[in-house]
N, C-alpha and C positions, 0 to 999 in steps of 0.2 A: 504493500499500499504506499509506504514511504517512497519507494523508487517511483512508482507511477505518478505520485503527486510532484516530485521533482521533475519528472519528464514533461508534465502538463504545464508547469511553471515555465520551464525553458522554452517550450513550444510558444506559449503566449508571449514570451519576451522576444523570441527570434522572428516570429511572423509579424510583419508590420500591421499596425490597425487598418490601414487602408486596403491591404489584401484580404484581411478578415471581413471587412465591410463589403468588398466586391463579392466575396464569396456568399454572403447573405443576399446581396442584390441579385446575384445570379440565380439563386434558389427562388427568390421572390418572383423574378422575371419568368422563370420556367414554369412555375406552378401556380402563381397567383394573379399575374397581370391581366390575363385574358378575362377574368371576371371583375377584379378589384381596381384595374388600371394601374398605370405606370406610377402616378402619384399617390395611389391608395384611396382614391375618392369614390370607388364603387362604380366607376364609369369605364370598365374595360370593353373592348370590343363586343364580347359576348353578353354583356349585362343587360341590353336593351330589353328583352322579353323575359328575362329570368325573374322568377317571383318564389320567395321574397327577394328584394333587391340585395345585391351584395353589399356587405358592410363598408361604409365609409370610414376608413381608418383615421382620417385627418380630423374627425370631430372629437375622438376620443371617447365616444359614448359606446358602450358595449353592454349587451344583454346578459351574457353568460359571465358571471364574476363570483368569486368568493369574498368580495370586498364591499364596502358600504355603497349605498346608492349615490350616483353622481361622481364616482371616482373611477380611476383606471383599474383593470383587472390586474392581477399578479401575471408575472411571466408564465408561471406554471398553468394559470387559467387559459391562457391563450394557447399554450402548447397542447393542453389537453383537448381544446377544441379542434385544433388542427389534427391532432392524432385520432380522435374519435368521429370527426365529422358532425354534421348537423342533420339529423334525421329530418324528413320531409322537405329538404332543400337540395339544391345542387351541390351544396358543399360536401365534398367526399372526405372520408377519414383517410389519413395520409400514413397511418402506422404500418402499412404493408408496402408503401412506396418509398418512404423516406427513413433514415435512421433516427433515432431519438435525438442525437446531437443535431443534425440537419433541422429536425422540427423545432428545436430549442433556438437555433439561429434564426429561422423564419420568425418565430414569435418575438424575438428581441427586435428584429427589423420592423414588423408590424407595430409593436408598442412605440418604436421611435418615431412614427409618422403622426402621433397625437400632437395637439397644439402645445406650445410651451408652458401655457397656463394649467394644463391638465394636471391633476395631483394624484398621486398614489394614494390608495385608501387602506384603511384598516381591515385586515382580514377578519371576518366574522366566523368565529369558531362555533361548529355544532357540538352540542353536548352528547354524550353517548346515548345512543337509540334505545327509547323505552320499549317495552314489550308492546307488540302489535296485538291488542286485546279488543274484544267488543266494546269494552268501556272506553278505551283509547279512541276507537273510531267514532263512537257516539260523541264524545267531546269534541273530536275533529270536525264532525258534521255540524255541531252547534257553532264552532267558531267559523267555518266556512259560511255559514248564514250571517252570522254577527258581523263579519268584515265585509259583506256586501259582494262575495264572490259570484252568487247567482245572477246578478246584475249583467255581467259579461259572460259568464260561462254556463248559465242555466242551472237550475236546481239539480239536474241530473248530470251535470257535466256537459251537456250538449247545447252549445250556443244556438241562438236563433238564426235565421237567415241573414247572410251578410250583405250590407248595402254600404259599399264605400261611397265617399262623396262624388267621386267620378269614376265611371268605368274605364278600364284600360290598363296598360302595364304600369308597374311600379306602384307607389302609394302604400298605405298602411296594411298590415295583415289583420285578419280577423282574430278574435279571441281563441285561444287553444280549445280544441275539442278534447276534454278530459276524459272522454269514454274511448279515445283511441291514443293510448299512451304511447304507442310506438312512434308517434309524430313528435313527442317532446323534443325539442331542439337540445336541451341539456341533458336528456336521459331520463328514464322513467323510474330510476331506483328511488326509494323514500328519501335517501339522503340528498339526492339531486333536486327532488321537488321540494323539500324543506329549504334547501339553499335559495332557490328561486323565490320562495315565499318571503324569506328574510331580505334578500337583497333587491328583489324587484328586477325588472327588466328595463334597463334605461333606454330611452328613445321610444317607448311604448306606453300604453295606458296602465300597465301593471306596476304598482308602487312597490317599494320595499317596506316590510313590516317589522324590521329588526327593532325599531325604536318603540313599538307599541305592543309587543307581545314577547312573552317568555319563549325562548328558542324551543323549549320542550313541546310548546303548543304548535309549533311549525311541523314537528314530527307527526303529532296527531292529525293535523290537516292533511299531511302527506299520506297517512294510512287511509284516510277517508277518500282521498283522491284515487288512490290505487284501487279501492272498493268499487269505484265508479266505472272502471275499465270493462270493456266488453271483449269478446273474442274477435280477432281479425278474421277477415273472410277466409283467408288461407288456412285458419284453424277451426272454423266454424263446422259443426257437425250437421247442422240442418241445411239441406241443399237450397230451400227457399231463402234462407238468410244469406247463404253463400252469395246468391245473385243479388240480394237486396242491401245488405248492409254496406254503410259508407256512401250510398247513393243519395244525393240530396233530393228531398221531395219538393222544395221550392223551385218552380220552374226558371226563375231568373238565375238562381244559384246553380242550378243544373246546367242551363245554357251556357254560363260563364265558364264552367268546368268543361263542356263538350267543345266549345269553339276552340279552346286551347288543345284539349286532347285530340282533336281532329286536324291540328296543325294549320288552321286557317290562316294565321298570321305569317306563315312560311312564305306564302305567295302574295297576300293581300297587304303587306307592309313593305314599302320600299327599303332597299338596302344600299349600303355604300359599295361603289365598284372597286373600292381600294382594299377593303378588309371584310366586307360582309356584314357589318354592324348595321342594326335596323335603325331607320329614321322613325323614331316612335312618335314624333309630331303628326305622322300620318298613320297611326295605328289602324289597321284594317281599312284604310281608305284607298287601297289599290294603287295603281301606277306602274306596277312592275311590267316590263316587257318580256313576254314568253314567245319564243320562236321555235319553230320546227320545220326547217327548210327540207323540201319545198312545200310543205302543207300549208303554213301560213304563220301569221304573227298575231298574237293576241295581247291584251294588256289586262291584267288582274283588276276586276271591278271594284268599285268603292262600295264596301259593305256597311258604311255608317249611314245613319238616316238623314243624310242631307237631302233635302226635298229636290234640289236641282241636279246633283251630280251622283247621288247615292241611292239608297232604298227608302228614302222618306216618303214616297208615294206608293210604295209597296205594301200590301197587306201581309199579315204573318203567314197566311195560307199560300200566298204567291211566293213567298221566300222559301217556305218548306218544299213547294213543288219544284222550284229551281234547284234546291240543294239535294233532293232525293230522286228527282226524275229528270233533271237536266233540260226543264222547260222554262224558259224566261218569261217574264210578265207579257210580253207582246207576242209569245207563242213560239219564237224561234228556239231551235235546240242549241244547247251549249256543247261545244266540242269537248270529249274527255280528255284530248291532249292537253287542253288548257285548264280544265276544271274537272277533278276526279269524282264526279257525281256518281258513278257507278258503285263505288265504294260506299258513299254516303247513303245510297239508296237502301242499305241494310240498317239504317237508323231505325230504332222503335219509333212509332208515330208520336208518342209523348216527348221523346227526345227531339225529334224534328221541330216540334212546336217550341220547345225550350230553346233551341238554337235560335230560331226566328225571334223570339221574344228577347233574347239577349241582343242580338244585332239591333233590334229596334230601341233598345235602351241605351246604346252607346251615344257619347257626345257627337253631334254631326260635324263633319269636317268637309268643307268644300274642296274637291279635287277632281277636276274634270278629265276623266280618263278618255284617251282616243278610242276610236272604234277599230275593230280588227282589220288587218290588211292581208291581202292574198297576192301571191305571185300570179302572173298571167297563165291562162290555160296551157298554152304550149310550153312554158317554162316549167310549170307543175308537173306536166307529163314527162318532159325530158328529165327532170330532176328525180321523179319517182322511178323512172326506168334505170337511172344510174344507181340509185339505192338498191333496186331490186338485183342489179348486176354486181353488187358489192361494195359501193361507195359508202363511207361512213355517214350516219345520220344521227342527230341527237335532238333532245328537247333542251333548250337553252333559257336560262334565267338571267337576266340582265340587271346590273346595278343601276341606281337612279330611278327617278320618278318620271315617267313618260309625260305626266300632265304637266310638269314644269320644264322638262328638258326637251327642245324641239329635235335634238340629235337622235333622240329615240323613237321619234314618230315618223310616220310615212315612208318607211324603208323596209326592205326585206333582207335581213341578215343572212349571209351565206358564206361558205368558205371561199377563199380568193379564186376567181376565175370560174367558180361553179355556175353562176347565173347565166353567163353568155353561152357556156357550153350546154347547159340544160335547155335554153330556149332554142338553140340550133338544132339539137336532137328532137325536140318537140315539133318544131317546124318541118324538119325533114321527114319525120315519121308521118305527119299529116299530109305533107306534099306527095309522098310516095304512095300513100293510100289513094289519094284523089287521082294521081297519075295512073295508078294501077286500074281504077275504075274506068278511066277514059279509054285506056288501051283495051280493056276486056269489052267495052261497047263497040269499038271501031274494029278490033281484030277478029280473026277467025281461029287461026292455029293457037293452041294452048290457052284458049279464051277462058275455060273454067279454072284453070290453074291460076291464070293472072287474076281472075275475079276472086277466088278464094284467098290469095295472098293479100289483095287490096282490102277485102272485107276484114280479114284477120288483122291488119295494121289498123285499120279504123276502129274496129271493135276493141282492140287493145288500147288505142288512144282514148276511147271514151271510158273504158274501165278504170284506166289510170287517172283520167281526169276527175273522176267522181270518187275514187277510193280513198278512205274507207267509206262504204255506202251508208253512213249513219243517218242520212236524211231519209233513207227508205226503211229504216228499222225503228221499232217501237222501243221506248226506253227499256222495257223488260228484255227484249232481245239484245239490245246493246249491252245490258248489263250481264246477261248470260254469256255473251261472246267475250267480252273484255274481262270480266271479273273471274269467269271460269272458276267459280267457287273454290275457295281453299279447303283442304282436307278437314273433316270434322274430327271430333274425338273418335278413339277406337271404339268398336262396337262393345267390347268387353268393359269399358269404362262405365261406371254408373255412380249414383249417389252424390255425395259432396264433391267427389274428385271430378265427376263429369261437369257438375255445376260450376266449379272453378274453372275448368278447362273452356266451357262455353262462354263464360264471362271474359276470359282472356281472348278468345276467338273474336268476340264482338269488339274489343278494344283494338286488336290487331287489324280488323277490317276497316273501322272507321278512322284509324290512326292517319293514313293507311299505310301499314308496313309494306305490304306486298308491292306497292307502287315502285319502290327502289329494290326491295330485296328479292323480287321474282323477275328473272330475265325475260325480255320480250323481243319479238320480231316487228319490224316496222309495218309489216303487212298482215301478219297473222295474229297478232296481239300477244298475250302473255303465255308462256310455256307451262301450262297447268301441272305437268308432270315434275316441275322444278319449284313449286311454290315455296316461297320464302327461303330458297336455297342459294340466294345471292348470285352474283356474276354480273350485275349492271355496273359499268365503269363510269365514273364521274371525273371530270377535268376542269381545272380552272386555275388561272394563273395566281389566284390568292392562295390556294392550298395544294396545288399540284395534281396528283392523281391517286385516286381511291377506288377500290372495287367493293361493292356492298357485300357484307358478310354473309356467310351461310348460317342461317338461323335454325337449321334443322338439327336434330340430335345425332348427327353423323360424327365420326371423328375429325372430318373435315370442317365441322361446324362447331355447335356449342357443347358437344358431349364432353370434351375434356375440361370445361370450364365450370367453375363452382357458381352457385346462385348469386353469392354476394359480388363476384366479379361481374356478372352480366347486369345485376340490378345497378351497380356503380356506373357501367357504360351507359345504361338508359338515362340516369338522372344527371351524370356528371361528365359524360363524354371522355372518360378514361378507359381506353382499351385494356385487354388481358395483359398486354406488354407493357403497361404504363404510359403508353403514348396518348397525347391529347387529340381528340378528333375534332375537326372544325365543325361548327354548328350549322353550317350551310351544306355540309355533306351528309352529317347525321345529326338531325335537330334535336339533340339532347337538351338545349336550352329550354325549348317549349315542352319537350317530354318531361323535364323536371317538374312539371305541374301535375303530371299523373298522380293519382293517389298511390300510396304503397300497396293498397289492396289490389288496385287495377294492375300495377307493375307485376306484382306477384302472380296474379291471374294470367297475365300475358306471358309469363315465363312458364307457367304450368302448361299453357296451350303449346308453346314452342317445344317444350319437353315431350309432348304427346304426339308431335307431328311424325310422319314416317321420315326415317332418316334418308338423306339425298346426298350423294357424293358430289364434291365440288369444292376444290381448294383455291382460294383466291390469293392473289399476289399481295405482298406488303405495300402499303401506300408509298408514293414517291414524291419528294419535294418539288416545289414549283420549278418549272423550266421555261425556256424561252418559247417552246412550241405549244404551250398551253393556251387555251382559248381565253378571250376576253370576257366571256360569260360563263356562269356556272353550268356546264354542259353534261347531260346525262345521256349516255350513248345506247342506242338499240344494240342487241345482241347479247351474247353470253361470254364474259371473259374469264369465267371460272374454268379451272382445269378439271374436266371430268373423265 
């Protein structure tokens, strides 16, 4: 021990302070900047749609402390949070990713970002835990009522419907649901709950009670709170409760949850072309250009209730019909390439109405989104023929707001040189068909052969011009063709296990996970035999190249991964190898809003899928040949 102490002292003396600080900065930059920002203000590039918002370290206000209200936490408090993470948020636990020394370094760096006037607080010591007896719980229940806890948390620990001052990203969080202890940020152990009662949660409506109660009483309230907890869906024995628990009954609250669970903001909120950060001033107000050459160019619609540019004049029934059937208010069909309504067609009727109710409750934002643009018929035909013969094709999501940026309007983005070549091929194909007809009419020898060839060319031209024939198909037929229903639970599965898997299937469908994790062909739709087996490649100069993961329980997929690793990837964007995933390639920032019960149900569904082989390549850093838009390519890039 003495020798180790001497070595530590020598190390601290020999390593310059600047080098130690740089090491701390490097750790912070690698693991924290994406959410908390370079200066620690909670404004990192991924912070826009995270909820709750990342902590602003420059205020010096912390919720989880062992110190008095209004003071800084101890370094060990911060290190404990970094190590364990914050349940119910995107903040992962880093105890499996960083050493205890590195965690301590990051904690010191974070604390140093507090303002100069912030003061260290006296640590509040908990007395030894009293016995958890019926009498202690009765006294805790009486104190719970006397202190006014039911005002926010409800008499049974379930708060009422949440009504923020303004709907949208950011803002305050609702009172904790004490019946769901797995969501407690600081942990659900009685000691952790008692400490929260004494210290309060700075920056929230929860005060500290250390000055007005005996610490032993905090233990008794903690025991009462523990008694309020219910079984989570993944442990519930009753199949009906497995499906229903944790699902908000209030339509507005349910709609708020669903709009995020369905990832609506992923396309309907503009992003920065530099780093993919969301422009939350236009939350759900549309304006993103979505192109799929040579099929067309669309602009995500304004979903806010602005009467001139949004859904202000739409009824809730009309919104529900557009979301679930792809039929707009004026009767025109919504193209599934731009709006994945076939997945949303699986919404329960009550959920579809809840989505509409929430969209109508948003603050109206004026954002005049352009109308869709199409390539000319000959160019479209030639371009589709090139794709049919092997040319790359993708669906591209562009940074910026087309309602504000003229450069994003009235143009058809395409790979260099592709448009002229496509138009030439289209016109040539049409000219040959017409010329063949003329020769067949005038000629005698080989007349029927020439006529057949000409008619074949013209028929092919017509088919390519109208493909895919969605205008001729009902919404039900379109859904059946494109969705190609993902596999359901195995027949042998029953009871609570089946109910949990079905709940997960519902989440996976409306999310919609299969849109990226099921490979697809540009002309034939999704490969139903490879449902959720990954293989779609995404490229963008912001994050480089990545292939969607195989989510089936194959050794090439999730079979070797533990549940905690997969849950961490869903809510925090940290892969099994510890790498950070960009939120525009894997939208973990919005997925962080899924409830833990839905996440675990989704995981149960993935574990129940039939395993499909398919190993995907490791992601690649940005290169000079990566496209200027977030592009998702047709085809299967997995090795099968």
